C-alpha positions in Angstrom: -15.3 27.2 -23.1 -13.7 29.9 -20.6 -14.6 32.2 -23.4 -17.9 30.7 -24.4 -17.9 30.5 -27.7 -17.5 26.0 -27.1 -20.7 24.5 -25.5 -18.4 22.7 -22.5 -20.1 19.4 -21.8 -19.5 17.3 -25.2 -16.7 18.3 -24.6 -15.8 16.9 -21.4 -18.1 14.1 -22.2 -15.3 12.8 -25.1 -12.4 14.2 -24.0 -14.0 11.3 -20.7 -14.4 8.9 -23.5 -11.5 8.7 -25.1 -9.6 8.6 -22.4 -11.4 5.7 -21.1 -11.0 3.9 -24.1 -7.5 5.2 -24.2 -5.5 2.7 -21.1 -9.2 0.2 -21.7 -7.4 -0.4 -24.8 -4.0 0.0 -23.7 -5.1 -2.6 -20.5 -6.3 -5.2 -22.6 -3.1 -5.2 -25.4 -1.6 -6.1 -21.8 -4.2 -9.3 -21.0 -4.0 -10.7 -24.3 0.1 -10.0 -25.1 1.1 -10.9 -21.7 4.7 -10.3 -20.0 6.1 -9.9 -23.8 4.6 -7.1 -24.6 8.0 -5.8 -22.3 10.0 -6.8 -25.0 8.0 -5.3 -27.9 10.3 -3.3 -30.0 8.1 -0.3 -29.7 8.9 -0.7 -26.3 11.9 -0.7 -26.6 13.1 3.7 -25.8 10.3 3.2 -22.9 12.3 0.1 -20.1 13.3 2.8 -17.3 10.0 3.4 -17.4 8.2 0.8 -18.1 10.0 -1.1 -15.0 8.7 2.1 -12.4 5.4 1.6 -13.8 5.7 -2.0 -12.9 6.8 -0.9 -9.1 4.3 1.7 -8.9 2.0 -0.7 -9.6 3.0 -3.5 -7.0 3.4 -1.3 -5.1 -0.4 0.4 -5.7 -2.4 -1.6 -6.8 -5.8 -0.3 -8.0 -4.8 2.9 -6.7 -1.8 2.8 -9.1 -3.9 3.0 -11.6 -6.1 5.9 -10.7 -3.2 8.3 -10.2 -1.3 7.0 -13.3 -3.7 9.5 -15.4 -2.2 12.3 -13.5 1.2 12.0 -13.7 2.6 12.2 -17.3 5.3 10.5 -17.1 3.0 6.7 -15.9 0.3 7.9 -18.0 1.3 6.0 -20.8 2.0 2.7 -19.3 -0.1 1.4 -16.6 -3.0 0.9 -17.7 -0.6 -1.5 -19.9 1.1 -3.1 -17.2 -2.2 -3.1 -15.2 -3.1 -6.1 -18.0 0.8 -7.9 -18.3 -0.1 -8.4 -14.1 -3.9 -9.4 -14.9 -5.3 -7.5 -12.5 -9.2 -8.2 -12.9 -11.2 -6.3 -15.1 -13.9 -4.3 -12.3 -11.3 -2.7 -10.5 -9.1 -1.6 -13.0 -12.7 -0.1 -15.5 -13.0 1.6 -11.3 -10.0 3.2 -11.3 -10.4 4.1 -15.4 -13.2 5.3 -15.2 -13.0 7.4 -11.9 -9.6 9.2 -13.0 -11.1 9.8 -16.2 -14.2 11.8 -15.0 -11.5 13.8 -12.8 -8.3 14.3 -15.1 -10.8 15.7 -18.1 -11.4 19.5 -15.7 -8.1 19.1 -13.7 -7.0 19.3 -17.6 -9.2 21.4 -19.0 -9.1 24.0 -15.9 -6.4 26.1 -16.1 -7.4 27.0 -20.0 -10.2 27.7 -18.8 -9.4 30.0 -16.1 -7.3 31.8 -18.5 -10.2 32.1 -20.4 -12.2 33.7 -17.9 -9.3 35.7 -16.3 -9.2 37.2 -19.7 -12.5 38.4 -20.4 -14.1 39.2 -24.5 -11.0 37.7 -26.6 -10.4 41.1 -28.1 -9.2 42.2 -25.3 -6.7 39.8 -25.0 -3.2 40.8 -25.7 0.9 39.2 -26.0 1.0 40.5 -22.9 -1.2 38.1 -21.8 -0.9 34.8 -23.9 2.6 35.2 -22.5 1.9 35.5 -18.6 -0.3 32.7 -19.9 2.3 30.3 -21.4 4.7 31.1 -18.9 2.1 29.5 -16.4 1.9 26.3 -18.0 5.6 26.2 -17.8 5.4 27.0 -14.8 2.6 23.9 -13.8 4.5 21.7 -16.2 7.9 21.6 -14.6 6.8 22.0 -11.1 4.2 18.7 -11.7 7.1 17.2 -14.2 9.7 17.5 -11.1 6.9 15.8 -8.7 6.1 12.9 -11.1 9.8 12.4 -11.4 10.4 12.6 -7.4 7.4 10.1 -6.7 8.3 7.4 -9.4 12.4 8.1 -8.3 10.8 7.2 -4.1 9.0 4.1 -6.1 12.3 3.0 -7.6 14.7 3.7 -4.8 11.7 1.9 -2.0 11.3 -1.5 -4.9 
């Protein structure tokens, strides 16, 4: 997208639709199965993550659904927990759709900015790629640390 090779609108629409559908399905599974989903064999390795998501959801409600999309460790579990805890459909979908609309550009921004700053593909060198990779690693580590701190505070206060 940043290099101008791909049209951004279809990518944005499909990425947002996929994000919305993924959380909607997780929410629906939580509503359908209920609390017994926490004991499912696929979630046994993630019990602490699910417990943190439950605490986060209890504390923040609809805001947890919105923010959960931006916090990697919570992204996959908050919609499931919202469904299990019988969050009403309308508030869930408002948070789901609004967060997806913002999340897609946030996720694409680093690559877009990097591609724009590098210029044409012929001018990209190994040094450029190494710099972009290093920046991505640093941003990922920082975001993970922030997410861990937010989740840790919720677990201690809950």
